[in-house]
Each structure stands twice: as structure tokens, then as C-alpha cells.
Backbone as JSON, one array per atom type, in Angstrom:
{
  "sequence": "MLRVYHFVARIAQESPTTPGEWGLIFTLLTVLGTLLNILYSNRNSLVQQQKEMIASQAVKIAELEESIQTLRNDYANAERRRIDNEGDIRVLKDKLQREKMRVKSLQKRLSAKEKRLLRR",
  "N": [[73.11, 109.05, 24.57], [71.44, 107.97, 22.83], [71.36, 109.82, 20.79], [73.91, 109.34, 19.6], [73.56, 106.8, 18.54], [71.65, 107.57, 16.68], [73.26, 109.21, 14.96], [75.39, 107.39, 14.27], [73.75, 105.68, 12.89], [72.85, 107.24, 10.61], [75.26, 107.54, 9.38], [75.86, 104.99, 8.88], [73.93, 104.58, 6.71], [75.03, 105.84, 4.6], [77.55, 104.66, 4.24], [79.59, 102.16, 2.91], [79.71, 100.09, 4.63], [79.16, 96.71, 5.78], [76.18, 95.21, 7.05], [76.67, 93.32, 9.25], [79.05, 94.21, 10.23], [78.11, 96.73, 11.1], [76.35, 95.89, 13.0], [78.18, 94.87, 14.93], [79.54, 97.33, 15.53], [77.32, 98.73, 16.76], [76.99, 96.97, 18.96], [79.49, 97.27, 20.39], [79.23, 100.04, 20.92], [77.03, 99.91, 22.52], [77.99, 98.48, 24.81], [80.08, 100.26, 25.37], [78.4, 102.37, 26.21], [77.25, 101.37, 28.32], [79.44, 100.78, 30.16], [80.25, 103.44, 30.51], [77.89, 104.4, 31.91], [78.08, 102.71, 34.15], [80.57, 103.77, 35.34], [79.75, 106.55, 35.71], [77.78, 106.25, 37.61], [79.34, 105.07, 39.57], [80.94, 107.15, 40.25], [79.22, 109.02, 41.15], [78.51, 107.63, 43.33], [80.83, 107.51, 44.85], [81.21, 110.26, 45.19], [78.97, 110.83, 46.95], [79.92, 109.33, 49.04], [82.09, 110.69, 49.97], [80.97, 113.09, 50.57], [79.34, 112.37, 52.8], [81.61, 111.53, 54.44], [82.9, 113.86, 54.86], [80.95, 115.17, 56.28], [80.78, 113.8, 58.53], [83.42, 114.1, 59.51], [83.17, 116.81, 60.1], [81.44, 116.95, 62.37], [82.97, 115.41, 64.04], [85.1, 117.62, 64.28], [83.61, 119.56, 65.49], [82.9, 118.63, 67.72], [85.51, 118.12, 68.84], [86.46, 120.73, 69.06], [84.55, 121.68, 70.94], [85.37, 120.16, 73.18], [87.92, 121.23, 73.55], [87.23, 123.81, 74.22], [85.95, 123.29, 76.74], [88.11, 122.36, 78.08], [89.84, 124.47, 78.29], [88.13, 126.24, 79.72], [87.96, 124.8, 82.06], [90.64, 124.9, 82.7], [91.09, 127.64, 83.23], [89.31, 127.99, 85.46], [90.78, 126.36, 87.21], [93.15, 127.68, 87.47], [92.12, 130.09, 88.55], [91.46, 129.23, 90.98], [93.93, 128.33, 92.04], [95.21, 130.87, 92.14], [93.56, 132.06, 94.02], [93.96, 130.37, 95.98], [96.72, 130.78, 96.56], [96.65, 133.37, 97.78], [95.03, 132.97, 99.97], [96.95, 131.39, 101.24], [98.9, 133.34, 101.75], [97.65, 135.18, 103.41], [97.11, 133.36, 105.69], [99.82, 132.77, 106.38], [100.61, 135.42, 107.26], [99.02, 135.67, 109.31], [100.15, 133.64, 110.76], [102.59, 134.55, 111.2], [102.18, 136.87, 112.71], [101.24, 135.67, 115.0], [103.18, 134.31, 116.0], [104.83, 136.29, 116.73], [103.53, 137.66, 118.6], [103.47, 135.47, 120.59], [106.24, 135.39, 121.25], [106.44, 137.92, 122.21], [104.74, 137.51, 124.4], [106.18, 135.63, 125.74], [108.62, 136.78, 126.25], [107.55, 138.72, 128.18], [106.76, 137.09, 130.22], [109.1, 135.9, 130.76], [110.47, 138.32, 131.89], [108.82, 138.84, 134.06], [109.28, 136.54, 135.47], [111.85, 136.67, 136.1], [111.88, 139.07, 137.65], [110.12, 138.16, 139.87], [111.97, 136.22, 140.75], [114.09, 137.75, 141.68], [113.14, 138.97, 143.85]],
  "CA": [[73.46, 107.84, 24.01], [70.44, 107.78, 21.7], [71.94, 110.59, 19.78], [75.12, 108.55, 19.09], [73.0, 105.81, 17.72], [71.09, 108.15, 15.52], [74.39, 109.64, 14.26], [75.89, 106.24, 13.57], [72.58, 105.04, 11.85], [72.93, 107.96, 9.38], [76.53, 107.39, 8.8], [75.5, 103.56, 8.24], [73.28, 104.46, 5.3], [75.98, 106.45, 3.56], [78.73, 103.99, 4.32], [79.42, 100.79, 2.21], [79.96, 98.97, 5.63], [77.98, 95.57, 5.83], [75.08, 95.1, 8.24], [77.21, 92.64, 10.3], [79.94, 95.22, 10.87], [77.39, 97.71, 11.77], [75.9, 95.22, 14.36], [79.34, 94.93, 15.83], [79.64, 98.5, 15.95], [76.38, 99.12, 17.66], [77.17, 96.2, 20.28], [80.48, 98.02, 21.02], [78.63, 101.26, 21.41], [76.18, 99.63, 23.86], [78.89, 98.07, 25.92], [80.76, 101.47, 25.81], [77.54, 103.29, 27.0], [77.01, 100.71, 29.74], [80.59, 101.23, 30.96], [80.0, 104.86, 30.92], [76.92, 104.5, 33.03], [78.63, 102.24, 35.37], [81.42, 104.76, 35.67], [79.14, 107.68, 36.03], [77.13, 105.86, 38.84], [80.34, 104.87, 40.52], [81.55, 108.53, 40.54], [78.22, 109.64, 41.98], [78.52, 106.79, 44.8], [82.0, 108.05, 45.41], [81.01, 111.67, 45.61], [78.11, 110.71, 47.98], [80.59, 108.93, 50.15], [82.88, 111.73, 50.37], [80.18, 114.14, 51.28], [79.2, 111.76, 54.07], [82.77, 111.56, 55.24], [83.11, 115.22, 55.04], [79.89, 115.63, 57.23], [81.29, 113.08, 59.66], [84.49, 114.78, 59.87], [82.69, 118.25, 60.54], [80.76, 116.62, 63.31], [84.19, 115.24, 64.9], [85.66, 118.69, 64.53], [82.9, 120.39, 66.2], [83.09, 117.87, 69.11], [86.87, 118.38, 69.33], [86.36, 122.06, 69.65], [83.85, 121.8, 72.29], [86.26, 119.57, 74.16], [89.03, 122.26, 73.58], [86.66, 124.95, 74.99], [85.72, 122.79, 77.82], [89.41, 122.14, 78.84], [90.16, 125.89, 78.59], [87.3, 126.7, 80.82], [88.49, 123.86, 83.35], [92.04, 125.3, 83.1], [90.92, 129.04, 83.75], [88.89, 127.86, 86.71], [91.86, 125.75, 88.15], [94.03, 128.9, 87.58], [91.57, 131.03, 89.54], [91.46, 128.57, 92.32], [95.28, 128.5, 92.52], [95.45, 132.14, 92.78], [92.71, 132.31, 95.52], [94.73, 129.6, 97.26], [97.92, 131.55, 96.92], [96.17, 134.53, 98.5], [94.68, 132.51, 101.18], [98.1, 130.96, 102.0], [99.74, 134.48, 102.23], [96.98, 135.54, 104.6], [97.47, 132.43, 106.89], [101.24, 132.93, 106.78], [100.76, 136.41, 107.79], [98.39, 135.31, 110.65], [100.96, 132.78, 111.72], [103.77, 135.47, 111.72], [101.71, 137.79, 113.78], [100.94, 134.99, 116.11], [104.52, 133.9, 116.52], [105.5, 137.61, 117.23], [102.71, 137.6, 119.9], [103.95, 134.46, 121.5], [107.55, 135.86, 121.54], [106.35, 139.1, 123.15], [104.23, 136.93, 125.83], [107.34, 134.87, 126.54], [109.43, 137.9, 126.86], [106.91, 139.45, 129.25], [106.7, 136.25, 131.16], [110.38, 135.77, 131.32], [110.68, 139.33, 132.7], [108.01, 138.61, 135.37], [109.78, 135.52, 136.17], [113.06, 137.43, 136.62], [111.36, 139.99, 138.76], [109.78, 137.43, 140.94], [113.19, 135.66, 141.27], [114.85, 138.73, 142.32], [112.16, 139.3, 145.2]],
  "C": [[72.67, 107.59, 22.71], [71.02, 108.62, 20.48], [73.1, 110.0, 18.96], [74.41, 107.5, 18.27], [72.33, 106.44, 16.42], [72.29, 108.68, 14.46], [75.18, 108.41, 13.61], [74.92, 105.68, 12.4], [72.78, 105.95, 10.51], [74.13, 107.83, 8.73], [76.45, 106.01, 8.12], [74.84, 103.45, 6.95], [74.06, 105.16, 4.24], [77.15, 105.48, 3.39], [78.59, 102.69, 3.51], [79.85, 99.79, 3.3], [78.85, 97.95, 5.53], [77.19, 95.7, 6.94], [75.91, 94.43, 9.45], [78.15, 93.53, 10.91], [79.16, 96.25, 11.76], [76.76, 97.17, 13.12], [76.89, 95.23, 15.28], [79.61, 96.26, 16.4], [78.67, 98.96, 17.0], [76.54, 98.23, 18.92], [78.47, 96.87, 20.83], [79.99, 99.17, 21.7], [77.84, 100.99, 22.55], [77.02, 99.22, 25.11], [79.72, 99.32, 26.22], [79.86, 102.35, 26.64], [77.13, 102.55, 28.4], [78.02, 100.98, 30.59], [80.55, 102.64, 31.31], [78.95, 105.2, 32.1], [77.3, 104.07, 34.3], [79.64, 103.26, 36.02], [80.83, 106.06, 36.38], [78.35, 107.46, 37.45], [78.23, 105.74, 39.99], [80.71, 106.12, 41.14], [80.42, 109.15, 41.32], [78.29, 108.88, 43.39], [79.82, 107.31, 45.44], [81.74, 109.52, 45.96], [80.26, 111.66, 46.92], [78.89, 110.29, 49.44], [81.64, 109.91, 50.79], [82.17, 112.73, 51.01], [79.68, 113.55, 52.68], [80.43, 111.69, 55.01], [83.05, 112.89, 55.72], [82.24, 115.69, 56.32], [80.37, 115.08, 58.64], [82.6, 113.77, 60.32], [84.1, 116.24, 60.57], [82.1, 117.99, 61.94], [82.02, 116.33, 64.54], [84.9, 116.52, 65.23], [85.04, 119.47, 65.56], [82.97, 119.68, 67.77], [84.48, 118.24, 69.78], [86.98, 119.82, 69.73], [85.72, 122.41, 70.75], [84.63, 121.15, 73.4], [87.34, 120.67, 74.55], [88.37, 123.28, 74.6], [86.34, 124.51, 76.48], [87.07, 122.85, 78.76], [89.99, 123.62, 79.12], [89.35, 126.44, 79.72], [87.79, 126.03, 82.19], [89.87, 124.62, 83.72], [91.99, 126.77, 83.77], [90.39, 128.81, 85.12], [89.95, 127.36, 87.64], [92.71, 126.78, 88.49], [93.46, 129.98, 88.71], [91.65, 130.54, 90.8], [92.81, 128.55, 92.81], [95.47, 129.71, 93.0], [94.8, 132.52, 94.03], [93.4, 131.58, 96.56], [95.84, 130.26, 97.81], [97.6, 132.69, 97.86], [95.75, 134.06, 99.86], [95.9, 131.85, 102.02], [98.98, 132.14, 102.52], [98.97, 134.94, 103.44], [97.26, 134.7, 105.79], [98.86, 132.47, 107.37], [101.54, 134.11, 107.55], [100.18, 136.27, 109.26], [99.32, 134.58, 111.48], [102.12, 133.58, 112.16], [103.45, 136.22, 112.89], [101.66, 136.94, 115.08], [102.21, 134.5, 116.98], [105.12, 135.09, 117.2], [104.93, 137.73, 118.67], [103.15, 136.75, 120.95], [105.17, 134.77, 121.93], [107.43, 136.92, 122.53], [105.72, 138.58, 124.47], [105.43, 136.4, 126.36], [108.34, 135.76, 127.02], [108.85, 138.45, 128.23], [106.99, 138.44, 130.56], [108.02, 135.93, 131.78], [110.78, 137.04, 132.15], [110.17, 139.21, 133.95], [108.88, 137.61, 136.16], [111.03, 136.02, 136.94], [112.92, 138.17, 137.85], [111.02, 139.31, 139.98], [111.12, 136.61, 141.61], [114.01, 136.54, 142.11], [114.28, 139.14, 143.8], [112.53, 138.19, 146.27]]
}
């Protein structure tokens, strides 16, 4: 901004413009410089806010990824338990089937013995 003032001052020495007009020009330049400083500081503030928002979103994303991984692990464990349970169910069904066959066999033997006893 100081360079602009020096440049305008040099032009002012060579120009037939009155000192009052130059005062108005310097005032306008000062206002313009102030506005530019405000805009620049606002831009920096917005950039900082965006950086903070991005950092916050990155943390949320990391938390969500961790939650997803936890859910995947829980699902995998539940799937393993389901498969184990299915195997246990098959084993128990086989045992039940064998026991039913054994009971039928015993019933047939008992029935055969009863028939023999009744014949006697």
C-alpha cells in the first residue's frame, strides 16, 4: 500500500490536479486499502474455518471407518458362530436319528420277545 502512495505522490507532483483533489484521492486509496485488508483477513479466517472443518470431518470419517470395521468383525464372528451352531445341530440330529433307530430296534426285540412269551 505504501508503494501505491509513493506512486500517486510522484504523479501528483507532475499533475495539475489541486491538493484538495489529491486529498480525496488519498482518502479513497486509504479506504480501498482498508477494505482490501478486511477482505484479506476475512479470506484468511474462512480458510482457517475450512481447515478446521476438514480436520473435523477427517476425524468423523476415521471414527466411521472404525465403526464399519467393528461391524464387519462382529458380523464375521456371528457368521462363525452360526456355522458352528449348524454343525452342532447336524451332530445332534444324527445322534437323535441313531437313538430313534436304537429305540425302534429295542421295541422290535421287545415285541418279538413278547410274542414268544405269549406263544408259550
